[in-house]
C-alpha positions in Angstrom: -7.0 -0.2 -3.2 -7.2 1.6 -6.5 -9.9 4.2 -7.0 -12.1 5.2 -9.9 -15.4 6.7 -10.9 -18.8 5.1 -11.5 -19.7 5.3 -15.2 -23.0 3.4 -15.3 -25.6 2.1 -12.8 -28.4 -0.3 -13.8 -31.1 -1.2 -11.2 -33.1 -4.3 -11.8 -36.5 -5.1 -10.4 -36.7 -8.9 -10.1 -39.5 -9.2 -7.6 -42.2 -11.7 -8.5 -45.7 -12.0 -7.1 -44.8 -15.7 -6.5 -41.9 -14.7 -4.3 -42.2 -15.5 -0.6 -39.1 -13.4 0.3 -40.4 -10.1 1.7 -37.0 -8.5 2.3 -36.1 -6.0 -0.4 -32.7 -6.5 -1.9 -30.9 -4.2 -4.3 -30.4 -6.0 -7.6 -28.4 -4.6 -10.5 -25.0 -3.9 -11.7 -22.7 -1.1 -12.7 -19.5 -0.2 -14.4 -16.5 1.9 -13.2 -13.4 3.3 -14.7 -10.1 3.3 -12.8 -8.4 6.6 -12.3 -5.5 5.3 -14.4 -7.7 4.6 -17.4 -8.2 1.3 -19.1 -11.4 -0.5 -19.8 -14.5 -0.2 -17.7 -14.9 -2.8 -15.0 -18.2 -4.5 -14.3 -19.4 -4.9 -10.7 -22.5 -6.6 -9.3 -24.8 -5.0 -6.6 -23.5 -7.5 -4.1 -19.9 -6.3 -4.6 -20.8 -2.9 -2.9 -19.4 -2.9 0.7 -20.3 -0.5 3.5 -23.2 1.1 1.6 -26.3 0.1 -0.3 -26.1 -0.4 -4.1 -29.0 2.1 -4.2 -26.7 4.8 -2.7 -24.4 4.8 -5.7 -24.7 7.3 -8.6 -22.8 7.9 -11.8 -19.8 10.1 -11.3 -19.1 9.1 -7.6 -15.6 8.1 -6.6 -15.1 4.6 -5.3 -12.3 2.3 -4.3 -12.3 -1.2 -5.6 -10.6 -4.5 -5.6 -10.2 -6.0 -9.1 -10.7 -9.7 -9.9 -7.4 -10.9 -11.3 -9.1 -13.2 -13.8 -11.7 -11.0 -15.4 -12.4 -7.2 -16.0 -14.6 -7.1 -12.9 -14.5 -5.4 -9.5 -15.0 -7.9 -6.6 -15.4 -5.2 -4.0 -16.6 -1.6 -4.4 -16.4 0.9 -1.6 -17.9 4.5 -1.9 -15.5 7.3 -1.1 -17.1 10.4 0.4 -20.7 11.1 1.2 -23.9 9.6 -0.2 -25.4 12.1 -2.6 -29.1 13.0 -2.8 -30.6 11.3 -5.8 -31.6 13.6 -8.7 -35.2 14.7 -8.9 -37.4 12.6 -11.2 -37.8 14.0 -14.7 -41.3 14.4 -16.2 -41.6 13.7 -19.9 -45.2 15.0 -20.3 -45.4 17.7 -22.8 
């Protein structure tokens, strides 16, 4: 499998007060760039295998399987350890 680095992560909050589904699911998408260069590849949260989408951070190295029809990764697997998330930033002055 080719490898690359995550360039962008977007978390979506799609829970509704009308939802009867109480199980939290990671929703969102990201982009990665292959080590060989080229355009960024899109991947959906459900493409992450072996880890939670919430474990991924920009700059981490992943292995992926590219969809042959579109610039999209069908499977994304984290290489290495899960990193601690950065501390929240306060914007109060």
